C-alpha positions as CSV (number, residue, x, y, z in Angstrom):
1,M,104.5,135.4,102.9
2,A,105.8,132.7,100.6
3,E,108.9,133.3,98.6
4,T,108.4,133.9,94.8
5,V,110.8,132.0,92.6
6,S,111.3,133.0,88.9
7,I,111.3,130.0,86.6
8,G,112.1,130.0,82.9
9,F,109.1,128.6,81.0
10,Q,109.0,127.5,77.3
11,W,105.9,126.3,75.4
12,L,106.5,123.4,73.1
13,D,104.6,123.5,69.8
14,H,101.9,121.0,70.9
15,G,101.2,122.9,74.2
16,R,100.9,126.5,73.0
17,D,97.1,126.8,73.2
18,L,96.8,125.4,76.7
19,P,96.5,127.6,79.8
20,I,99.9,128.2,81.5
21,P,100.2,126.1,84.7
22,A,98.4,128.1,87.5
23,Y,97.3,127.8,91.1
24,A,93.6,127.0,91.3
25,T,93.2,129.1,94.5
26,G,95.2,131.7,96.5
27,G,96.3,129.1,99.1
28,A,97.1,126.3,96.7
29,A,100.6,124.8,96.9
30,G,100.6,123.1,93.5
31,L,100.2,124.5,90.0
32,D,97.7,122.5,87.9
33,L,99.3,120.6,85.0
34,R,97.3,119.8,81.9
35,A,97.4,117.0,79.3
36,A,99.0,118.2,76.0
37,L,97.6,115.3,73.9
38,A,96.5,116.0,70.4
39,A,92.9,117.2,70.3
40,D,91.8,114.2,68.2
41,Q,94.1,111.7,70.1
42,G,92.5,111.2,73.5
43,L,93.8,108.3,75.6
44,Q,92.3,105.5,77.7
45,I,94.2,104.1,80.6
46,R,92.9,100.6,81.4
47,P,92.6,99.4,85.0
48,G,96.1,98.6,86.2
49,G,97.6,100.4,83.2
50,R,99.8,103.5,83.0
51,A,100.6,106.2,80.5
52,M,103.2,109.0,80.1
53,I,101.2,112.2,79.5
54,P,102.9,115.2,77.9
55,C,102.3,118.6,79.3
56,G,103.5,120.7,76.4
57,F,106.2,122.8,78.1
58,A,109.7,122.8,79.5
59,I,111.1,124.8,82.5
60,A,114.4,126.0,83.8
61,L,114.4,125.7,87.5
62,P,117.1,127.7,89.4
63,A,119.9,125.8,91.2
64,G,118.8,124.7,94.6
65,Y,115.2,124.0,93.6
66,E,113.2,121.0,92.4
67,A,109.7,120.6,91.0
68,Q,107.6,117.8,92.5
69,I,104.9,116.2,90.4
70,R,102.0,115.1,92.6
71,P,98.6,113.5,92.1
72,R,95.4,115.5,92.1
73,S,93.3,114.3,95.0
74,G,90.0,114.4,93.1
75,L,91.3,112.0,90.4
76,A,92.6,109.7,93.1
77,A,89.4,109.8,95.2
78,R,86.9,109.5,92.3
79,F,88.7,107.3,89.8
80,G,91.7,105.7,91.5
81,V,94.1,107.6,89.2
82,T,97.4,108.8,90.6
83,V,101.0,109.7,89.7
84,L,103.0,106.5,89.5
85,N,106.3,107.8,90.8
86,S,104.7,110.2,93.3
87,P,106.2,112.6,93.9
88,G,108.0,112.7,90.6
89,T,111.1,114.9,90.8
90,I,112.1,117.5,88.1
91,D,115.8,118.4,88.8
92,S,117.1,121.9,88.3
93,D,119.3,120.8,85.4
94,Y,116.5,119.1,83.4
95,R,115.3,121.1,80.3
96,G,113.1,118.5,78.6
97,E,109.3,118.4,78.4
98,I,107.4,118.0,81.7
99,Q,105.5,114.7,81.5
100,V,103.4,112.9,84.0
101,I,103.2,109.1,84.5
102,L,99.6,108.4,85.4
103,V,98.5,105.0,86.7
104,N,94.9,103.8,86.9
105,L,94.4,101.9,90.1
106,G,90.6,102.0,89.7
107,D,88.2,99.5,88.3
108,E,87.2,101.3,85.1
109,P,89.1,102.6,82.1
110,F,90.1,106.3,82.6
111,A,89.9,108.7,79.7
112,V,92.4,111.6,79.3
113,A,91.7,114.4,76.9
114,R,93.6,117.5,75.8
115,G,93.5,120.1,78.5
116,D,92.5,117.9,81.3
117,R,94.1,118.7,84.6
118,I,96.1,115.6,85.4
119,A,98.5,116.4,88.2
120,Q,100.0,119.3,90.2
121,M,103.5,120.7,90.4
122,V,105.0,122.0,93.6
123,V,108.3,123.9,93.5
124,A,110.5,123.4,96.6
125,P,114.0,124.2,97.8
126,V,116.4,121.3,98.2
127,A,119.4,121.0,100.5
128,T,122.7,119.6,99.3
129,V,124.0,116.8,101.6
130,Q,127.5,116.1,102.7
131,F,127.8,112.8,104.6
132,Q,129.9,112.8,107.7
133,L,131.3,109.3,108.2
134,E,130.7,108.1,111.8
135,T,131.6,104.9,113.5
136,E,128.5,105.1,115.6
137,L,125.3,107.2,115.3
138,D,123.9,109.2,118.2
139,G,121.2,107.4,120.1
140,T,117.4,108.2,120.0
141,Q,114.4,106.8,121.8
142,R,113.3,105.1,118.6
143,G,116.7,103.7,117.6
144,A,116.7,101.4,114.6
145,G,112.9,100.6,114.9
146,G,111.5,100.6,111.4
147,F,108.1,100.5,109.7
148,G,105.3,100.5,112.3
149,S,107.7,100.6,115.3
150,T,106.2,103.7,116.8
151,G,102.8,102.0,117.0
152,H,99.3,103.4,116.4
153,K,97.4,105.3,119.1
154,A,93.8,106.1,118.6
């Protein structure tokens, strides 16, 4: 069974009537995030354009955790709309509004309205790193081979 993490949650005035972020199914990894635009505002993202979309809430992640903001596969597949800095990272010490940078890689303008599900948020543990200075790294079969160096096997 997955670990349950308690996270402080605060609605901001412009988000109060929206549903709280939730998992769409019992096996979902990400909580759906919704646009907290003004009801009469709406927004069009032109092809190649991007927009910062407010979600109307702030969170208090515990130390040792991050929230990752990821695209919704349906928006990407149907419209070419994705999260620009995917995955976006919300650090445990951030207390501002959760916002999503959407980019339209499709061919048509994309409309965003209040309450639209625009992204998903996955909460994950993070490790703290302590670098160990080495004069030489241990060898591996791959070595320093970079992008594409392992080939493609059908």
